[in-house]
N, C-alpha and C positions, 0 to 999 in steps of 0.2 A: 321613494326617497326616504332615507332614515335620518331622523332628527334627534333621536334619544340622547346620545352622548352630548351633543352640542346644547340641547335644550337644558340639560341639568346645569351646564355652565351658565347659560343665560339667565336661568331662573334664580340664581343666587349671586352671581359674580358682580352684578351691577347695583345691588342694594346700597344706597347711600352714595352712589357714584356721582360724578359731575355730569349733568345733562349733556354738555357738549361732547364729552367722550362717548357717551352712549349713542348720541346722534350720529357720530362718525363711524364708530365701530360696528354698530348693529344695522343702522339704516343706510349708511353710505353717503350721508349728506354733510357738506362742509359747513353750512350755516343754517340758522333757523329762518323761517319765513316771518313776515311781519306779525308781531304779537305772540307768536308761538312760545318764545322763551319766557315772556312775562306770564303767560297763562300757566305754563308748566311750573314755573317758580312758585306761583300762588297756590297751585294744587299741592306741591310738595311741602309747603308750609302748613297745609291742613286747612286752608281757607276755602269755603264754598265759592264756586266760580261759575259765572255765565259767560260763555264766549259766543259772540255772533260773528261768524266768518263766512265769506262766500264759498259756494261749492267749488272744490278744487283749491281752497285756501290752506289746506293742511290741518283740518279739525281732528282727524283720527290720531295724528301724532301727539296731540295734546293730552290723550289718556294713555296711549300705547307706551310712550317713553316713561312717564311717571310710574306706570305699572311695573316696569323693570327695576326702578329705584326704590319704590315703597315696599315694605314687608307685606306679605300676605297677597290677597286676591283682589283684582279689580273686576267688578261686575258692570257690564255694559248693557243697558236696555236699548234694544234696537227693534224697529217696527216690522222688518221684513226678513224672512228666512234667507232669501237670496243675498241680502247684505251681510248677514252673519257668515254664511258660507264663504263669500268672497273675502271678507276680512280675515277669517281664519286661515284661508289658503295663502294669503299674502303674508300673514304673520309667521306661519310655519316655514315658508321659504326663507324668511329672515332669521330663522332659528328660535323663534319665540313660541313656546308651546301654549296653545290656546284651545278653546273648545266652545261649542255652542250646544244649547239644550233646546230642542224644538221637535215638532212632530215629524220632521223628515228623517229622524234617526230611528233605526230598528231598536228593539228593546235591548238587544245585546250591546249595540254601540252606545246606547244611552247609559247603561250600567257601567260600561267601561269608562265613559267620560266622567261620570260622577265619582268613580273610584279614584281616577287621576286627580280630580279636583280636591277630594278629601285628603289625598296623600301629599298635596302641595306641589305637584309637578306642573300644574296649570297656573299661569300668571293672569290670564284674562279669560273670562267666560261671558258669552253672549246669551241673553235671554230676551224674550218678547215681553211687552208689558202684561199680556194675558198670562204668560208662563210665570212671571214674577209673582202674580197673585195666587198661584196655586200653592197648596199646603206642602206638596212634595218638594218644590224648589225652595221654599222658605225654610223647611226643615233641613235641607242640604246646606244652605248658606249659614244656618245657625249651628252647624256642627262644631263640637268643641275643638276640633283640630284646625279649624279655619279662622283666619283673621281677615275681615272685610275692610280693606284699607281705602277703597274708592268706589263710589257708585256714579257711573257716567250715564247720562240721559242723552242719547242721540236723537236728532230730529225733535228737539225739545219744544218747538212751536206747536207740536200736536197737543200740548197740555192746555193751550189757550183757545177759548171759544172765538177769539179774534184772529187766531192763526188760520191760514188758508186750508189746513188739513187737520182740523180738530178731531181728536180721538178720545172718547170717554174713558177708555182703558188706561190712558196716561194719568188720569186723576187718582188712580189707585197707587201710583208710585210713592206718593207722599207717606203711605203707611210703612213702606219698607225702610224708610229713613228712620222711623221710630224704633225699628228693631236694631239698627246699627247707628246709634247716635254719634259714635266717634269717627265714623267713616266720613271722608271728605266727599262732597257732592260736586260734580262737574256737569253742567248742562250745556249742550252744543246745538247750534242751529245756524242755518245759512240766511234766514230771513226773519227779522223780528222788529216791528215798529216799537215805539216806546210803550204803547199799551200792551203789546204782546210780551215784551220783556218784564213788565210788572206782573203780568199773569203767571209767567214761568216761575219767577222767584217766589210768589205767594203760593201757587198751587203745588209746588214741589216741596214747600216748607224749608226753603234754603235759609241758612243762618248768616245774616249780614254779608250777603254775597258781593264779591267784587265783579263788576261787569266790564268785559272787554269787548269793544266794538271795532272790528277791523274795517278797512275800506271795502265798500261793496263794488269797487271798480274792478271788473275783469277786463283789463285793457287788451288782452289777446283776442277777445271776441268782438268781431265786427257786427254792429247792430244795423239792421235794415228793416224798413216797413214799406210794403208795396200795396197798392190798391188790389183788392181781390178780384181781378178780372183776368179771364183765361188762366185760372188758378193752376190747373194741371201743367200748363206750359211753363209757368213760373217755377213750379216745383222741379220739373225736368231740367230747366235751365240751371238751377242751383246744383242739382245732382251732377250734371255734366262738369261744372266748374270744380267739383270735388270727386272727380272720377277715381274709382278704386278706393275711396275713403269711407269710413263709417258715418252714418247719419241717422237721426231720429226725426220722424215727422209726426207731430201731434194733431189729432182731430178730436172734436167734441163727442161725436157719436160713434157707436159701434158700426153702424151702417156706413158711415163715411170712411171709417178705417178699412172696412172690407172692400168698398168700391175703389178707393184709391190704391190699395195694395194690389188689387186685381188688375187695375189699369197699368200700373208700373211693371207688374209681372209680365203682362202681355207685350210690353215694350222691351222686354229683355233684361230688366234690372234685377239684381239679387235682393229680394225683398220678401218680408213676412209680416203678417198682422199680429197685433196683441191687444186684447181687450177682455173684459170680464165675461163676455158671452162665449168664449172658447173654453174648452175643457181645461182642467188643471194641468193635465199631461201635455196638451198642445201648447198652452202658454209657457210652461216650463221648458219645453223643447225649443220653441221659437226663441225664447230669451237666451237659452244656452248657446244656440247656434250663432246668435248675434254677438254674445260676449266672447265666444271663441273665434270670432272673425270668419266663421263659415258662411255668414250672410252679412251683407253690407248695410242694409237699410231695414229699419223697423218702423212700420206705420202703427201708431198706438194711441190709445186714450191716455188720459193723465194717470191711469193706474200703473203705467210703465215708467220705470226709471229711478224711483226714489232709492231703491236698493242697489243701484248699478254704480259700480266704482270704475267702470271702463274709462280709461284716461284718453283714449284716442278717438273719441267721437269728434269729428271735424266740423259737423254742422247740425243745427237743430232748426227745423221748420215748424212754425206754428201755422197750420193750415186754417185754423179757426181762432178767433179772438179768445184769450184766456179770460177768466172771470175776475182776476185781480193781478196787480203788479207782483205780489208775492208769488202767486202761482207761476206767472210768466218768468220771474227771476229764477225760481227753482228749475224750471224746464230748460231755459237757455244755459243754466249753469252746468248742465250735463255735457256741454260742448267744451273742448279744450281744457280738461282737468289737468293735463300735463303741462299747461302753459304755452303750448305751441299755437300758431295761428288757427283760428276757427271762426265760424260765422253763425249768426242767429237771424233768420228771416221770418218776419211776421206778415201774414196776409190779412189785410184789414178790410172789412165791409160793414156797412150799417145793418145789413141783414143779420149778422152775427150778434149784434146788440139786442135785436128783437128776440132771437132765440134764447139768449141768456136771461133776459127779463121775463120771459114766459115762465121760466122755472122759479122765479121769485114768488109766484103766486102760492107755492107750496112751502115756501121757506119759513123757518121759525123767526128769522130776523131780516125781513126784506130791506129795512132801512140800512142795516149794516152792509148787506149785499150790494145795494145801489151805491153806497159810499165807496166800496172797494172797486166796483165796475167803473165809476167815474174816474178814478185814478188810472185805470187801464186805458180808458178812452183818451184821456189827456195826453198820455204818453204816445199812443198810436197816431194822434193827430198833431203832434208837436211840429212846429215849423223850425225850431232851433235844434241845437245839438241833442240827439237822443240820449246820449250817455249822461249829459247834464240833467235832463229831465228824469231819467231813471234814478240817478243817485239822489236827486233832490227829494224824491218820494221818501227815501230812507233817512232824510235829514243830513245828507252829506253834500258839501259844497264842492263843485267841480268846475274848473276853468279849463276849457279845451286848449291844448298845446298847439301853437301855431305850427303848421306844416307837419302835424302828426300823421304818421303813415297808417294808423289803425284807429278809427273812431266809429263813425257811422256814415250812412248814406248821405246825410245832409252835409256833414263836414267835409267828406271826401269830394263832394261835388264842387266845393269852393263857392265863391260868390256867384250866384246865378244872375246873369245880366237882365236888366229890366226890359220888358217888351211892351210895345204899345198894344194894349188890348181894348182900346176904346170901343171899336165897332163890334167885336165879338161879345164884349160885356153888355153892350146895349141890346144886342140880339138875344142874349141869354135872359136878361131881366125882363125884356118885353115878352119873351116866350112864356116865362113863369106867369106873367100877368094875363096873357092871352088864354092860358089854360086854367085861369081862375084860381091860381095858387092852391091847387088841390092835389099836386103830384110831387113825387120825389125826383131826385136828380137824374136817375136812369131814364124815366119816362120823358122828362123835358128834353134831355139830350137826344132821344130817339126822334122826337118831333122836329128838332132842329136839323137832324140828319135826313129827314124825309122818309122815315120808316113807314112801311105799309103794314105794320103790326096790327092785328085784328082789333085790339083794344083801342088803338089810336083812331082807327076807322070808325069803330062803334061810337066813340066819343065825338066824332066829327072834327077831330083835330088835324086831319089831313086837308081841311079846307081853310084853316086859319092862315093869316099872312106870314106867320113865322115858321110854317111847315117847310122844311127843306132848304132854309136859307143859311144853314150852318156847315156847308161842305168844306170850308177852309180848314176845319179841325176834324180830327177823328174823335171817336168816342172817348178815348182816354184823355185827350187834350181838353175836351169839353168838361169832363169831370174834374180835371185838374184846375181849370179856371173856376169851376163852381166852388171848390174848396178854398181857393184864394179869395174869392169874393165873400165867402162866409167869414174868413179870417179878418177881412178888412171892414166887415160890418155892412155890406151892401145887400146881403141875403142872410136869412136865418132859417134854421130848421125847427119845425114845430111838430108836436104830437108824437105818438108812438111810432109812426111810420116815416118820420123825418121829411114831412112835407115842406117844400120850399116856399118861402114868402119873401117878398121884396120889402126891405126896411125903409123907413123915412129917408135915410141917407141914399139908398139905392134909387128911390123915386126922384130925389133931388138931382142925382147924377143923370138920370134919363132926361129930365127937363132941361138941365143946364148944358148938356152935351159937352162937358169938359173932358179934357184929355185924361186917360188913365193908363199908367204903366205899372205892371206887376211882374214879379220874378217867375215867369213861366219856365218850367224845365223843358229843355229840348228832349225829344223822344229818346235820344241816345242815353240820356241820364236815367231813364226808367228801366234799367237793366240790372239785374243782380250782379254785384261785383264780388270778386273773391277777396277774402280777408288777407291783409298784409300786415305784418307786425314786426316790431323790432326784434321779436323772438326769432323771426326767420333768419336772422344773422347767425343763429346757432347752427344752421344747416351747413354741410360742407360746401365748399366752393364748387361752382358748376363744372370747372375743369379738373376737379379731383376725381378722376375715374376710379381710383382705388377705393376712395371713401364710398362712392356709390356702390361698388361691388361688395364692400364690407357690409353695408346696410342691408342689401338684398340677401346676402348669404346669412347674415345674422337673423334676419326675419324668418328665413326658411328653417334655420336651425331652431329658433325660438318656438316656432309652430310645432315642429316635431316633438321637442321637449315638453311642451305644454300638453300635447295629446298623450304622451307617455304618462304624464303625472295627472291627467285629467283635470287640468286647471286652465283658466284663460291665459293667453299668451302674455298679457301685461303683468301677470303675477310673476312670471320669470323675470322679464325686464320691460320697462316702458320704452316708448319711442325715444324719449329724451336720453335715455341711457345709451340706446343704439347710436344716436347722433354723436354723443360724446365719445363713444368708443371709436367711431369712424373718424372723428376729427383728431383725436389724440393718439390713436393707434398704439396702445400699450404693448410693451415687449415682454413683461414678466408679471408675476402675481402681485408684486409690490406696486407696480404701475396701475394695476386694476383697482387698488384701494383708493386711487385718486380719481376714479370715474364716478360720475353722478349716479347715485342709487345703488352702488355696489358696496355692501358691507362685508365683514369677515366671512360670514356664512356663505354668501353667494359667490365670493371669490374662491373659497375652497371647493364648493360644489360644482361650479361651472367654469372655473378659471381655465382649465386645460383646453376645453372645447373652444372657448372664446379666443384664446391666444392662437390656437391652430387655425381657426377661420380667418383671423386677421393676417396671419403670416401667408396663408395660401391665396388670399384674395388679390 
């Protein structure tokens, strides 16, 4: 694909232009997303800016668009090679000449890129924080022929020790600002508490920055937490509900990644692993296959995803408990970046908490780690709206909309009817006492169910009066009741291993034999549901067979074109663009410019093929 002629136009034609005109002409969007226009305006005025926007909220546009309007070069500090490559591919297809400077380039390509930068052909250059610290790149940026107009820091939370992904290399960025004091600085991140925001401004040496905080609410993502029992079965259930769609499954350890990936592979799923224990070549290949839609599922450690701009990830599964809300929010934010319905499933168990705390022993700041973990536990064990609990952590007030079609597992279940649990509760509390308040919920439940587990026999608990008296519930229901009784204050967990103890309130209940009703979920409610959203209304009507044919044919064409250009399919067009094409069925080139995500460059380059496909479908 040849960009040269168009690039020269884009590189100069939009300097000092109206941002709205650039938005439509180059990017093909009719309107800005929340806060984008305010952030862009502030940058264009030359004011330092910190923007906290959710993943998929349109952070990249906040520097890409000003880069076309400002004179000179925009430097983007980005932490991952894959992210740089992805962004450059997307910009080039839109007609914006950009470059990255990193170790993936051959010496010949590196020299070509630096020559283009010096000549003023390049509007945006991506470098890593490590690369920015090198004398070679600093000398390049200090060339007499260059004017550095904007320095953008992506994933800016990495500069804060309170951020979930602190990187010491980010602390060196402050010195580059001293070399270019007239350049405006833009810091971008998807997650930043007040403490982290203060760190970002201070550690980057920002000058009286204006801070923009977008809503953290990704309403197209359905939030769900399930007890981690029969975990593989829960994962498969979620995958089935997203058949044929892309998904990411996060695990804490490399071993767990390998085991789960192997299990899913044996069951016939299109899946690959990703973790630091694999060779660089294998990791890069697996990531590429996923990005290019050759593989549907990636099972990975948290090392995967920060540099991924793939918009059509339809679900994220956290197989293990994340260490913090920030980490969790970053991970689930990789789902539904295109705004279409997606889901986030978290599997929760007390055992995961023990594993996380074990690593605190070697931590520089175990108090901070425990504080962050407590926020994650509070979210996972919430009894009210999960979205409300998640947003509350970031200081945002959220009131669930009545009859909302997409929120969380708790809200979608509606009001759970109260059930009389008087007798089961008495049995459970008595069993805790009979086992001398020395065991966790799993053990106590096994005693109630009459398990012949060797440990139970060795302890003599197959002889106590509460052994085997709980057959009216299955294990899942007993654990559900345990959680409810903890919430109501009848039971408490103590110690590192969450040993169950009966509280004074619980003992009073046993003695008084009063009636107790609690909102026990029916078994049918403990099943992963597929996300539904108002965004689904953007899909073509079920009886529009031509629209369905258009989408299928466009997807096949998009994949062929992406393979020819060696880029991910979404770089050509995102799914949202395909849906808009199928719904509006444009007849000519001018109609194409009214389609979401199609700017002048893409209309010229791909217009004939698209119109032919629509006509023949």
